[in-house]
N, C-alpha and C positions, 0 to 999 in steps of 0.2 A: 394437625396443627394445634399447638398449645395456645390457649387464650386465657391469660391470667390478668392482663392489665390493658386498659383502654388506651388507644393511641394518644389521647389528650394528656396522658400521664407524663409524656416527654416534656411538654410545656409547663405542666403544673407541679413537677417534682419539687419538694421543699428543699431538699439538699442533694448535692451531687453524689452522695453515697448510696442513695436509693437505687435499686435496680429498676430501670424504666424501659428496658429493651426486651423483656421476656415475652411480649405479646407477638413477636415476630416468629416465623418458622426458624428452625435451627440455623440455617445458613445466614439468614438476615440478622438473627440475634448475634452471631459472631461478628458480623460487620459493625453493627451498632455498638457492641461491646468494645471493639477496637477503637471506634470513634470516642466512646466514653472514656476508655482508659487513657487515650492519647490527648484528648482535648477538653473533656468536661471537668475533670478533677483539678480545678483552679481555685485560687482565693477569690471569694465572691466580692467582699467589701461592698462597694456601692454599685456593683454590676450584677444584680441577682440573676439567678438562672431562669426565673420566670420571664425575663425579657428576651431569652434566646429561643430560636426555633431550629429544629433539625428537619431538613427537607430533602426529599428524593427528587433528583432530576434524572429521569430515565428509570428503567431501561426502555420504556415505551415512548419517551418523548422524541418527537421528530428531530429536534435540534441536536440530539446526541449522536446522530449519524450512525444509527444501527441500534445496538443493544448495550450501550455504555450506561452504567449507573453511577451517578455522582451523588454521594451523600454529603450534604453541605450543612454547616452550622452558621446561622445567620444572626447578625445583630442589626435589626432593621432591614435595610436593603443591601447591606454589606456582607460579603462572605468572609467569615472569620477563619474557618477551617474547611477542608475538603478531603474526602476519602473516595477514591475510585474503586469500583467493584466491576471486574470483568469476569468472563466465564460463561455468559449467557448464550454464547454461540460456539461453545467449546465442542469440537468434533474429534479431537485426538488425532490430528493429521500426522503428527510425528510418529505415533505408534502405528497408524494405518500404513505409513510408508514402509515400515519394517516388516510388514506381512504381505507386501506387494512386490512384484518385480519392479525394476527401475522404470521400465516403460509403462507398466500398469498404473503407476502412480501419477502419470502425466495429467490425466483429467482432474485429479484432486488439486493440482497446482492452480488450475483455472479458477477454482473456488476459494482461493485464499484472498488475495486482493482482487476481487471480482470486477474492479473498475479498469484493470489493465491485465487481463488474463494472458495475453501473448507474452508480455515481459516475464511473467511467472514461469511460463513454459521454458523460455530461454534460460532463465536462471537455473532451473533444475537440470536442464540438459548440459549446461556448461559445467556444473558441479560434478555430474556423473562422468562426463567426458574427461574431466581432469583426473578423476579417480581411476578411470580405466585406461588412461593414456590414448584417447581417441583424438585424431586430428581431423577436423571437419573441413571439407573443401571450401575454397575461397568464395565461390558463388553463394553457397548456403550462408556464409558469414555475412555477406553483404545484404542478403535478403532478410536475415534475422535483424540486422541493425536497422534497416528500413522500417520494418514492422514494429520493432520496439519503440521507435520514435513516434510512429502512428499511435501506439498504445499509450505513450506518455501524454500526447494531446488528448486522447480519449479520457484519461483519468483526470487531467486538469480541467477539462470541459465540465465534467460533473462537479468538480470542486467549486469552480467559480460560479456556476449556476446556483448550487445550493447555498453557497456562502452569501451571495447577494440576496437570495430569497430569505435567509435567516435574518438579514438586516432590514427586511421589510419590502423588498421589491420583487417583481415577478417576471418582467419582460426578458431580462438577461437569461433567466432559467429556461424559458421557452426557446430562445435562440441557441443556447448551448446544446440543448437536447436535439435540436434540428441537426446540428453538425455531428453529434454523437450517433444519430441515426444514419448519417452518411458513412461514418466509419464502420458501423455494423454491416452496411451493405458492401463496403470494401472487403471486410473480413469474410463475408459470405462468399464473395467471388474468389478470393485468394485461397481460403481454407475449407470452404464448404459448410461453415457454421458461422453464425452471427456473433455469438457471445462467448461461449466456452469453446475456444477454437481448437486447442490441442494440435496445432499445426506442426510444431517442431517434433523431431524424433531424435533420440539419442544417436548421434552420428550424422545428423543432417536434418532434412525436412521431408515431410510426407509428399508434397507436390511442389513443382517449380512455380514461379510466378510468371504470368502471361504478360504480353505486351498490352493487352486491353486493361489488365489490372493496374499496370504501372501508369497508363494514361489516365485511368480513373483517379489514382492517387495524386497525380500531378494536377488534375483539374480541381481536386479537393483543396490542395494547399494553396493554389492560386486564388480561389474564392475565400478560403479561410483567412488568408493574410489580410485581405481587404476588410473582412468582417471584424477581425481582431482589432484593427485600427479604429473602427467605429465604436467598439466596446470600450476601448481606452478613452476615446473622446467623451463617452457617456459617463464613465466612472472616475477617471483620474482627477476631474475637477468638480465632481458632484459633492456638494457641501455635506449632505446627509451621510453619504458613503465615507467621506474623509473623516468626519467627526465620530462616526461609529468605530473607526479602526485606528486612527492616529493616536499614539500614546497608550494603546490598550495592549496588555500582555507583553510588555517590554522585557527583553532578555539581552544581557550582554554576551560577548563572545565567551567569556569565562563561564557564564551561566549555562549556555547551551552545551558546552563541552562537558561540564560537570554533570548535567542532567542526561547526557547521552543522546541528544538530538541528532538526527541525520537528515540529509536531503535539503529541500528548500528551507525548512525551519532552521537548519544550521547556517546556511548561506545568507539568510536574511539578517543574521546577527554579526556578519562580518567574517565568518570562517569559510574561506573559499575552497572547501574540500568537495571534490566530485570524483567518484571512482572512475568515470569515463576518461578523465584526464590523468589522474595520479596512478591508477592501476589499470591501464587500458585493456579491454577485452573486445572480442569480435574484431571490427575494423575501425574502432574509434580513434586509434592512433594515426589513421590515414585520412581523417576528416578534419576540416577546419571549423571550429565553433568556439564560442565563448561561454564562460561560466557566469551566469547572472548573480550578482551579489548586492546586498544592501548592508548598511551599518546601523540603521536605527533599531532593528531588533523587535519592532512592534508588529501588530497584526497587519498594518498597512504595508510594511516592508515585505512580509510574507506574501501578500497579494501581488506586489510588484515583481517579486522573484519568480512566481509561478507564471505570470503573464509573459515575462521575458523568456522564460524557459520554453513556452509554446512557440515563440518566435524563433528561438534557436533550433527547436525540433523541426520546424519547417525548413530551416536552412540545411539541417543534416539530411532531411528527406530528399531535398533537391539534389544534393551531392550524390546520394545513393542511387537515385534514378538516373543520373548521368553515367555512373560507373557500371551498374549491373549489366547493361547490354554489352559492355566490353569485357566482361568477366565470364568466359565460357567455361564449360566443364560440368561435372556431376553436381548434384545437390545433396548427395549422401556419400559416406565413405564406402569404398569398394571392398568390404570385408563382411562376409555373411555371419560372422560371430560377433560383430560389433553393432550391426544395425539391420533393420528389416530389408529384405530384397524388394525391388520394385514390383508392382503388380503385374507388369508384363512377364517378369520371370516367374512369379507365383502361378499365374494362370496358364502358362504355356511350357513349363518345364517341371519335371519331377523334383530336381534339385532345389529349385526355387520354392516349391511347395513345402519340402522338408525343412528348409531353412526358416521359412515363415512360421511353421509349426514349432520349431525349436526356440525361436525368438519369443514366441508367445508363451510357451511353456516355461522356459528357463530365463531367457533374455541375456543381457550383458552380464558377465561374471568377472568383476575386477579381482586382482590378486588378493589372497587372504592377508589381512593385516593392513591393507592399503587404507590411507586416511587422507582426506583433503577438505579444504574449505574454499569455496568460491562465492564471490558476491558480485552483484551488478548494482548500478545506480538506477533504481526503480523510481517511479514518479514521486513516491513518498520518502525515499531515502534508500539506505543500504538494505538490500534483500540478499541474504546469503544462506547457503546450505552447508552444514558440516556433516560429512558422511564417513562412516567406517565400514569396511567390507570384511566379511568372513569367508570370502571365496565363492559364495553362491550368487544366484541371480537376484537376490534381495539384499538390501542394506542391513547390516547388523545393528547400526545405530544411526539415527537421523536427528539432527538438531537444526532448527530454523531460526535465523536471525531476521526477524521481520521488522520493517520500519515503523509500522503503526504501534507495535508493542513498545519499542524503544521511545518513540515520541510521546506516548501516553505517560511515561514516567515524569515528564515535566508539567503535565496538565494540572496536577494538584498545586504545584508551586505557582503556576500562572493564575489559578482561580482564587487562591487565598489573598484577600485584600481587594479583590475586584467587586463589582456590583452584580446583582443577580441579572440585570438586564444585559450585562456584557458576556454572560456565559455562552450564548449561541455563537458570538463572534470568536470567543477564545477557543471553543471546541472546534469550530469550523476552520480557524486559522492553523490549527495543528494538523487537521485533515486526517483523522484516524478512520480506518475501516476495520470493524470488529472481526470480520472473518480472517483478517491478517494478524490480529492481535491474540486471538484465542486459539492456541496451537494444541 
């Protein structure tokens, strides 16, 4: 690490032409140089550089929801300029996918947006199935839809708990984590794992859902609906909560479209786009639900949209629980070249064991030159995978369209002009997860 200038040189530089960023390691120096080139070289006049401060928020700050680094230039308590620095959780998952078989990559999707791992699994499976031309049986599609909505509630529960805690309260955080714990128990019963579930398989599911699991999910939503009403009574008219969010981080419909926002952040500004409605996948075209929307475009609107989405998820879950018992049939496609055989076949037949070995060794092999893109409406927005096949069991190219990465594009715009005290609210209202952004 080069050390040529003390950190205080940033505040004490006499002119903007002096190099005041060389005391940082090379990576940090590049970030600071970008901030200097973009923002510091201005006409000073009556606003000397000595009155400015360049400050790091993150990557270790708890309010940055992971390892997001915000380099901000302050004028007193006001943020004049902001530069985001991501990459601290970079694991190269797109390149990892290209050296794994399609099924081998499944556990890595759990670790992208780790607040809703089940939905990540389904998004990957749908993209591969579209690439390979695999038709999944109806029962598996209903179960996937059911558990994707459970995962949506799971993600929004952590969001509302941490968002309220960032605003200075703790009680709601403890209550939301109680219900996240119940969802972990549901996933454990359904998939055999609490957190990183990897329950979906290309071509279907690894196991069917039992009557006991469905009864447990129904009991959860019955209790959750009551509790959600209590949380709304606590927050919707709470003066501190309202004042911390109303009018903060306001974006118009044109703004969110230009900035590339997706999901609740988009719908909170009056743009009613939801992939489940406009490009239905699984069985969403057979389910009755509404798209929560607001027109204010501020942090409070984004809160209302996510709370109403949890109510709609409960509504979808109830419909799935009513339909699944009436949808008989297999939970995976009946083709040994497209999905794993059941364990009964593997354990008790030579053919089943051979098919299991071949799927593990090579896996699904879409036609050479096949290319597809498929996206779902994840809790944070559009989660899509663009795949290109070279005819082998591993993708030739993988590109991921992750909602946290897209939504972070607008955070610089939101923070510039805000106050330092508003930064936890602004970051929380966008709801980024850095494992989903650093690809």
